[in-house]
N, C-alpha and C positions, 0 to 999 in steps of 0.2 A: 413695250410688250405688245405681241400680236394678239389681238383679242380672238378668242374662239367664237363661233357662231352660238347663238343663245341656246339653240336646241341640244348641241353638243354639250355646253356647260352644264345644263340642266340635267342631261343624261348622266354625264360623268360625276356631277355631284351627288346625284341620287345613288347611283351605284356605289360610289365610295363610301357614302354615309351607311349604306346598308352593309358593304363589306366590313366597314370598321366596326359596326355594331356586331356582326355575327362573329368576329374575331375576338372582340372583347367582351361578349354577354357571358352570361352564366355558363360555366362548364359542367357543372354538376348541380342537379336541383333535387331537394329531398322534401317530403312533407310528412304529415301524419301517415299517409298511406302510400308512399313511395319506396321502392326498393333501394337499398343502401348497403354498407359494409356493417352499419350500425341499425339497432331497432330499439323502440322503446315500447314497453307494454304497461299502460298508465296504471291500470287497477291495481296491479301488484308492485308498482314502483320498480320495474324490473328493466335492466338495459343489457342488451347483448351485442356481439361484435364477432366478426371473423377474425380468427387468430393471425397474427404476422409472424413471418419468418420461420414458419412450419411447412414441412412437405405437403401436409394437408390442411386446406383451409376450413378447418371445422369451426363450430360455434361454441362460445363460451358466455356465460351470462353472470351477471351480478343482480342479486335480488335484496332491495333494501327492506322491504316488509312483506309479510309479517316476521319473517326471520332472514336476517342479514347473512350474506355469504356468497361464495362463488360456486356456481353450478356449471358442470360439464354436461353438455348437451350431446345425446346420442341419436343417431349413429355418428361415429367419428369419420365423416367423409368430408368431401370438399362441396362447398357452396360458393356460389357466384353473388348471390345477395339476400338480405333479409328484411321483412317488413314486419311491423308491430300493430297489434289492435287494442282492443281494451283488456282482455283477458289472455289473449293467446297471440303468438307470432307464428309466421311462415318462413321457409327458407327455400330457395330456388336452387336446386343442385347445379353444380358446374356443367354447362352445356345446355341448361334449360329443359331437359327431357323430363324432369320431375321435380314435384315440391311436396315438402312435408309440412305440417303444423305441431305446434306443442301447446298444450294448456299450462299455463305458468301458475294456476292456483294450488297445485298440490306437488310435493316432491316425490320422486323425480318427476320432472316433466313428463307428461303423457304425450306421446308422439302419434301421429296418423299421417299416412302417405295418402294424399288427397288425388294426386294425378301423375300419370305416368305415360309417356307416349314416345315412340320411337320415331316418328316422321313430323309430328306437330311439336315443336319445341315452342317454348313460353319465353317471354321477354316482359320487361316492365312489371314485375309482380308488384300487386298494390292491394295493401289491406287496410281496410277501414276499420270501424269499432267492431262490426260482426259480420263483415263479408270480404271475400277475396276476389279479385279480378286480376286477370293477365291479357297480355297481346300475343296473339298466336302466330307463329313464324312456322308455316307449313311447307316443308321441302318437296312435297309431292303435289302440292295444288296452290298455285299462286293466288287462286281465288280465295282461299282461306286465309292467306297470310294478311295480317292487319287486323282480323276480326278478334273480338274480344270474348273470353269466356269468364263466368262468374260462378263462385261457390259460396254457400252460406258459411257461417263459422263452425257449423257441425260437420263440414266437409261434403254436404250434399249440394247438389246443383242449384244454383239461385234462380229463381223466376225473374230476378231483376237484372236483366242484361240487356244491352243495346240491341238493335235490330241486326239481323244476320247480314244484311247489305252493307252496314257501315264498316269501314277500315279506319285504323287509327295509328297515328305516329306514337303517341304515348298517351297514359291515362294515369289518373290519381284518385284516390278514395278518401271520403270523409266519413261522416257520422250518418249512415243508412243510404248514401248515394256516391256515385262516382262520375267523373267527367273525363273527357279525352278531347285531343285535337285530332280532326279528320285529317285523313293523307292527303285527299285531293284539294280541298278548299282552305286548309289550316284554321278551321272555325271550330268553336267549342260546342260540343253536344254532351248531355248529361242524362242519367238515368237512375232509376231507385227511387227515392223519397220524391214524390211528384211535386210537392210545393217548392222545396229548396232547390231541387234540379231544375224546375222551370224557371225559378227566379234568376239562377245563375246564368243559365243558357240565354234567357232573354237578356241579361245584363251586358253579357259580351256581344249579344247580337251578330251582326256581321263583320265584328273585328276579326282580322287576322293575327293568329297568335304563334309566337315561336316557342313559347312554353307555357305550362299551366301546372299549378300545384293546388291541391285541395286540403284544407284543414277541416275543423269540426263542421261547420255550416257556411263557410266562406271558401274562396278561392282566390288565388293571385297567379299572375303570369305576366310575361313581357310581350307586348304586341309587336307588330312587324315596323313600327316606328323606334322601338327601343324603349318605350314607356311601360313603367310598371303599373299594372292596373289590378284592383281587387274588386270582388263583387260576392253579393250575398249577406249574411248577417252582420250588421254593424253596430249591434248593441253595445259592445264593449270596446269600441275604437279599433277594431280589427281591419277595418278598410282605410284607416287614416295612414296612408303609406307616406313615407318621408318625401319632402319636396325635393326639387332637383334630382330626380332619381334616374334620368336617362343614362343609360351605361354605367351605372354605379355599382351595381352588385353582381358577384360572381356565384351565388348561390342563395336558394330561397328554401325555408322550412317553416311549414304552418301546423299550428296546434289547433286545439278547440276554439279558442277566442283570441289567439295572439299569433304573430307572424314573426319571424326572424329572417335576417339576411346577412351575407358576408360580403364586406367590401372587397372589390377585386384588388385595390391597390396596396392592401396590407393585411387581410386576413381577419381583420377585427369584425365584431358582430354588432348589429342594430337590431332591436326589436321594438314593435310597436302592438298596441291592442292590449287585452288582458286587464282593461280598467286600470292602466298604469301601473300593475304589479309587477311588470318585467323590467326591473331595474339592472341595466347592463354594466353599472359601475362596479359590480362585484367581480365582473370578469374583464376589466380593462387591463390593457397590457398583454393579454393573453391572444394568440392568434390561431386560427383554426383552419383545417384542411377541408373539413365537411361539418354540417350540422344536420340533425334531425329532430323532429319535435313530437312529443307525445301530445297527450290532450292538455296537460297544465304544467308541462315543463319541456325543456330543450337541452339536449346534450350535443356536444361537439368534439371533433378529433383534433387534439392539439397538435399544431404542426412541429413543435420542438421536438416531441419524442413519441408521437403516435398514441399518447393515453388519452383517456374519455375523461370529460368534465361537464358536469350537468349544473343547471340554475333554473331559476323559476319558482313560482309559489307552490307547485307540487314537489319541490326538491328543497326544502328549507333546511338551513343551517349546514355550514360546510360546503356552499357552492363551488368554492375554488379548490377543493379536495378532489384529486384525482383518483377515480375509480381503480380498484385492484384488479382490472380486467387484463392488464398488461398491454402489449402493443396490439393494435387494431389495424387491419389493412386499409389503406386509403383508397382501394379500388379492387376490383376483382382480378385474380391471377388468370390469364388467358394464354392460350397458345396461340401466340402471334408473335411476329417480328416487330408490331407496332410501327411499321413503316409509313403510315399515314400521317400521323402526328407526333411520333417519337415516343421514347420510353419515359416513364416516371421515374425521377431519381430515386436511386437504390432499389430499383425494381426487381432485379435478381435476389438482392439479400430479402427484401420483404416477401417475395415468393419461395424463398428457400431453393431457387433453382427449378421449380416446377411450373414455371410460367412466367409471363410478363405482366406488368400493370402499364397500360397504356395511358399517354396522356390523353384526356378527352379533346375531341375535335369541336371546337366551336360551341354554339349553344345546343341545348337539348341533347347533348350527349351523355345523358345520365345513365346510370347503371340501371340495367342493362342496356346495352347499345340499342339506340333506337332502329327500327326497321328501315325508316326512309332515310335515303341520303340527305346530307344538308343541302340548301338550295345552290351553294357555290363551293368550288373546291377551296378548302380551308388550310391554312397554316398558322402557327402562333406567330402574332406580329412581335417585332423586336420592341416596340413601344407604342403606346397610345397618344395619337397626337392630340393636343388640346383644341378645343373648338373655337376659342378666341384667337384672333390675330394670326391666320394662316402663315405657317412658316415657309421658309425659302424651300425646304424639302417638299413640303405638301404642294407648293406651286409648281415645282419641277415635277412632281408626280402626276398632278392633273395634266400637265403638258404632256408627258409621256403617254399617258391613259388616253389622251386625245389622240395622239399619233396612232397608237396601236388601234384603238376603236375605228379611227377614218380607214387604215388600212385593211381591218377586218370588214368594214362597211362597203368597201371598194370590192374586196374579194367576193362578199356576198352577192353584189351586183353583178360581177362577172359571172358567177355561178348561174344566176338566174338566166342571163343572156344565154349562156352555153346550153342550158336546160331547154329554152324556148327553141334555141337554133336547131340542136340535134332531135329534137323531138322525144328525149329519153323520158321526160316528166309526163308525157302523155301515152306512154307505151309504144311509140313507134319504132323503137329499137330494143332488141333483146340485149340486156346486160348479163354477162356470165360471171357468177360470183365465184372466183377461184380462191377467195381468201378464206372464207368461212364455210366448210363443207356442212352439210346437214346429215345428221345421224338419224337413220328412219327406223331401226329395229325398235320393236315393241320391248317394254320392260316393266319392271315394277313402279317406274315413275312415269309411266304413260308415254314412254318414247320422248319425253321432253328434254331439249338440251338444256344445260345448266348455265345460262348467261345472265343470270340475276344475281351476281356477286355483289352488286350495288345494292340490291334489296335485302339480301339475306346477310346478315353480319358473318363474316367467316371466323371471326375471333370470338364469338359467344354461342356457337351452336355445335352438339353431339354430332358432324356433318357427314354425309355420304360422300364417296368419290362421284363427282357430278358429270363426268364423261364417259359415257358408255364405251368409248373408244378406249379410254384409260383403263376402264375394267376389263375390256377384252385382253388389254396387253398385260394386266395384272394376272389374270387368270389362264392365260394361254389362248391358242387360236386353234381352230377346228380344221383340219386338213379336207380340202375340198374333194380331192381324190384320194380314197383310203390306201394306205400303203398295205401291199399283198402279205399276209402272214406266211411264215414259214409252214410247208407241209412235211409232217414226220411220219415215218413207218411205225406201225405198232411194235415191230421188233426192237427198233432203236430206243424207243421210249422205255420199253420194258427192260432193256439192258441198262439203262441209266439210273433205273430205280430198283435194281436187284430183283427184277420180275415183281414189282409192286409189292415188295415185302412190308411187313408190319413195322420193321425198323425205319423204314424211310416214309411212313404215314406220318403227316404232320396236321392233318385237319380234314373237315369235309365242308363241301359247298352245297349249291342249291340242287344239283343232280348228281353228286357223287363224291368220291373220296379224293382228298389231295396228298401227293407224294412229293418228296423232294427229290431233285435229281441232277447231275452234272453232265451237261453235253460235252460231246467230243472236244470242242473248241474251248472248253474250260468255263464255260458259263453255268452259274447255278440257276436252276428253274424250280418252279412248282409246277406240278402235272396233275391237272383234275381229271379223273377217270369216270366216265358214268357208269352207272350201276349196270349190270348185265342181266337183268332179268328177263325172261322170256315172256311175261304178259304183255300184251298189245298196249294196254293203257300205260304201263310203266314205260314202255318203248317210246309211246308217243310223248309222254311227259319229258323223257331224257332227251329225245329229239328236238323238242321246243325249246328246251332251256340251252342245248348245245348251240341250235340255230341262232338263239338270241344272243348270247354271248358273243360268238364268232362274228355276228352282224354288226354288233355295236362296238366291240373291243377293236375290231380291225381298222375302224375309222376314227376312233377317239384317241387323241394324243394329249396328255395333260399331266404335269407331274404330280397330280393329287389323285390320279386314277391309276390302278394297277396295269402295267402294260402287258399286252397280249404278245407273245412271241411266236406261236405257231399252233397248229392243229393236227388232228389225225382223224381220218374216217377210214375205217376197216371193218366191213360188215356191219355187226351190231355195235362195234365198239366206238365211242365217241370221247376223244380227248382233247384238252385245251392246255397249252403250254404257256406259262406267265413268267415273268420276271421274280425271282426268288425274294421274298421279304424277310430278311434275316431275323427282325425282332418280333416276327409273328403278329398276332391278333390283339388289339387293344382290350377285347373281353379277357384273354388270359392274364394280362398284366393286371388288370383290374380285380379279377375274381379268382384267380388260381392262386392260392396262398404260397405255394412253393416258389411260383414264378415272381411273385411280388417280392418275395425276399431277395431274390437274385438281382432284381433291378431296382430296388428301392431308391438308390441315389439318384436314378434318371427320372422315372415316372412318377415318383412321389414329391412332385414339387408343383406349385399352382401355375407356375409359368408355362412348364412343360405341358401340363394338361390343357391349359387353354390355347397352347399352339397347336397340340394335336386336334383339338376341336376346330380350331380355324383351318387347318390343313383339310380336314374332312370337309367342313362347310365350302371351302373354295371348290374341291372337286364337284360337289352337288350342284354348286351354282353354275358351273361350266355345263354340266348336263343340262340343267333348265335354261340357261340363257343362251349359249354360245354353241351348243350341239345343233346341227342343221340336219334333220328336225330335232326338235328338244326331246329329251328323254326323260321318263320318271322311273327311277331305280326300283320302287317298290318294296325293297327289303333292307332298308337302312338300320344299322344295329351294329353293336361294338364289335361283333365277331366277323363283320365285313369291313371293318377298318383296320387295315394292315400297316405295319411300321417297317420301314426298309432299314438299311445298316446305318443311316444318319437320323433315324428317329422321325423321319418325314411320314406322315399318315398319308395312306392312299385308299380310296374307297374300291371295293371289289365286289365280284360276285354279281353278274348282271344277267343271271338266268331268269329272273322273274321281270327284267325291266320291260318297258313299253314304250313305244314312240308317242309323244305327245304332239299336239297341233304346233304350228310354228311360232304362235304368239302367246306370250303369258297371259293376255287378257282372256283367252278362250282355252283355259287349261282344263276345263271340263272334259273328260273323255267319255266315250260311250260306257254304258254300265258293262261291267266285267266282273267275273268271279273274282271275289276278294282273296289275294294271296299276300303271304308275309308271314311274320313272326309273332307269336302271342307276346304281349308286352310292349311291342313296337309297332303294331299295325294301328294305322289310324282309324279311330272309332267310327268316324263319318264315313269312311270308306267302306269299313266292315259292315256298317248297319245299312247304307243305301247303295252299295255296290256302285257308287259314282267316283272314280279316280281324278285326282287333281294333283298338282305339284306340290300342294301343301301337304299331301300324305307323306313325302319325304321329309317335309319339315318337322311333322310329328315325330317321325322316327328319330331325327337328329336331336329334337328337344329331349327325348328319352336318353339319349346318349349323353347329352351334357348333364342330365341329373346324375347318370352313372359316374361320371367324372368328378362330379361336386360330392357326391355321397359316398361312393365307392360300394354302392348296393347294386345287385343285380335288377334287372328290368321288372322281375316277379321274385320276390324273396319272402323267406318265412320270418316273421317278426318275433322277437323274443318275448316282447310285452303283450303279445295277443294269442299266446298259446300256439305258436307255430303255424298260425293260419297264413296261407299265401296273401302277400300284400303287393299291390302295384307301387313301383317307385314314383309314379305321378301322385297317387293318393297320399303317399307317406310325405313327399317333399313339397308339394304345392302349397298346402296350408300353411306350412312353416315360413316359406318365402312370402307368403301374401302378408303376414303379420311381422314381417322384419326379424324372423328368428332363424335365419339361414344358417348363422353361425352354429346352431345347436345340431345341425344335421350334416356338417361338412366331414369328410372323410378324416378320421382321426390319425391316419397313417401318414398323411401329408402334413399335419399340423396346423395351427392357426395361422391364417395369412398375416403376413408382414405387412407393416404400415403401407407400404407402396402396392400392396397385393389385394388389400381389403376391398378397395372400391372395384377393383377389377374382377374379383369373385362375385361380388355382389350384382355386377353387370350380367356376367354369364347367369347367375340365378334368375335375374329378371328375364332375360331373353329366353331361358329354358321353359319358365312359366308360361310364357306367352306362346311359345312353340307348340305346346301341348294343350291348347284351347281345344274345347271340344268340336267348335265349327271351324272350318277351314279358312272361312273369311276373316276371322278374328287372328290368325297366325301372321307373323311377318314372312316377307318373302326371304329367299336365300340371299338376296344382294343385301336386304338389312341386316341379315344374321352375320354375314362376312363382315360388314362395317362394324358392327357391335363387337365381334371378336377381335378385329384388329385393334379397335379402341382398347379393349380389355388388355391385349398383348402389349400394347405400348405403355398402359399403365403400370404394368409389370416392371418395365424397363425404368420406371421413376418419374413418369411425366404425369403429376397430378394436377396441374392447374385446371383449367377449363378443359373438360373433356369435349373439345369443340372441333374435332377433326374426324368425327363419326357421327352415327346415328343410333338411336336406339328404337328399334321397331316393335312397339307394343301398342296395345290398345289403351285408350284414355279413361273411359268411364268405368 
């Protein structure tokens, strides 16, 4: 056999060892403070899990003391992971845009929404005894991705957080402290309880780690050599790891004074520490998919039937008894084809068709998906090659590896020679990039192109459409040269409206009355006629509104904007001709009782209302982002959202619109007299006379609240003596305390199972659209993404809401 050069053999052996380790190393890792589909709350002996084989991956709990029984956790929506502390636990919503926590000391469990954000998603939710931390995955700022945020057990921001400049692959929490693996160096850094944090951090020193799990006052993980290492408190033997542990275990779970691990070859469990009280003989013959530890007991998900079994000194008597939780998910249901590493067996059944469970890819692929990609492309190995006496297949593999490596090395040398010869490396030649065009227009994400799919997990985040070119295609394009509108005579328009008779009147706009007419060629149109007052001021206002609509609509072409057909100028007369919108204004369908009765089968469904909201949002997004120059409507309200014969919503009435600057980043316009409609007008604009694109966002937020509640923007409440009430003041407090269901329009009825999460998402979006300050409101692009996701949920996709974003403020 031909011998390979020493350096090649060393390189190949090292690479193969690392590759084999990554392929066979733990696929899921849980500890006292890491997210999983299982959670333990030690002080109340409570075990919670994400229900399996249901369209909604909600939470159910079993509490052993002080009163035994099954507890259904509200709200009944989908979660991707849960993590438990001493007396409370937290759940990360599917998509990572929000998390809630529940106090388990009283029944029913008291819930509190701690975090919600539409661009800065969370991953790796980690609960210790009285603190919560999570890794941020910010879709708008790469600089924030990988940073860690922490909260106290009472939901307030914790002052025990790592420095802002540190970025982490994963984190885990124990009693009063947390640790994580740094992105760039793979080294350990801890924060919180100074004494134990410094001790553990110093114990790992310069060791590069592939995983880390924290228990009470100790931490364990696997280093880059595949060795299981533990540091910290050793008073009860919790650092006495089993011998010969290299590549032995597929999962870790740490408690207060003990550690457990699953053997990768058969799913059995081994535990150490706890002063010898963790006798695993009672679970011999039982094999587990995953395990998670509380302070003094451990629970596992049984491979046979996805039931839950617990053992340890904190769970005496009946350790082999399966908890009455029913089937629990072995992993989060996500919207992904799982093309990277394949589907988990029975994935579709376990997620009830609302997503997939992906097989974990290599080490540190714990739930949720880590931010950083694994160091090498991974694929599940067909088998693990024993280390003793290399087989013929291994020898052949080394040879093939050497040949491929040699070819690659030769190609690299050739590349360097070519680089030096042509001078490209030193800028002597101009290289034209014709493969990847740069999109330069500014937008809500700062004009950045989204090429970080490896950095941001596409299967675990509520995500926006990353390419502005794709969004341009979705929203339509603006015609560079405006199509010339038709010019009509006054006599012609008078004839088709029966001389502007009351029978033909169908509404009113910003500067006049609207009539229905039918042109000679059979086209049905809506004709807006300016008021014919003689006062100069009135005429100037009419002239301004007419000129504004004519200027804007003659160059705007989008399926969610009312199309201008033509115009008429005759003396003092100013008329505009539009496509006729057969189903009228959204306002009438929501607030005219007679009209509601006529169309109840169409408008009174949550899916239809969300679709109408999405249509309108897309039209406004087009004005803000794709019209050149951009346009601020200034009068977004339900009466200016019209419905065509197909119930497609279109934004109308541009009489008050103004041109904005060409960039979203500088949407502050010069001070101007505030204009709009009471109940819809942006309070910041009204008070400061400074117009921004976020003024339209406020108006749309009010419309969203109208769609949800069925109430007018200003209505007289029955419970306050008929005093006029703002829909914002009425609805927002209820949404903030998770009582949206109490204010939903009763004419539509309670949302069905597949609609509840969609309606909730619309509610949260509306709540943040009507923030008092414009800077705290989402952009129209974010709103469109939220509503797209909500509409898809109505179609029955309830897994991870990972294909959109929820644009809201976090703190």
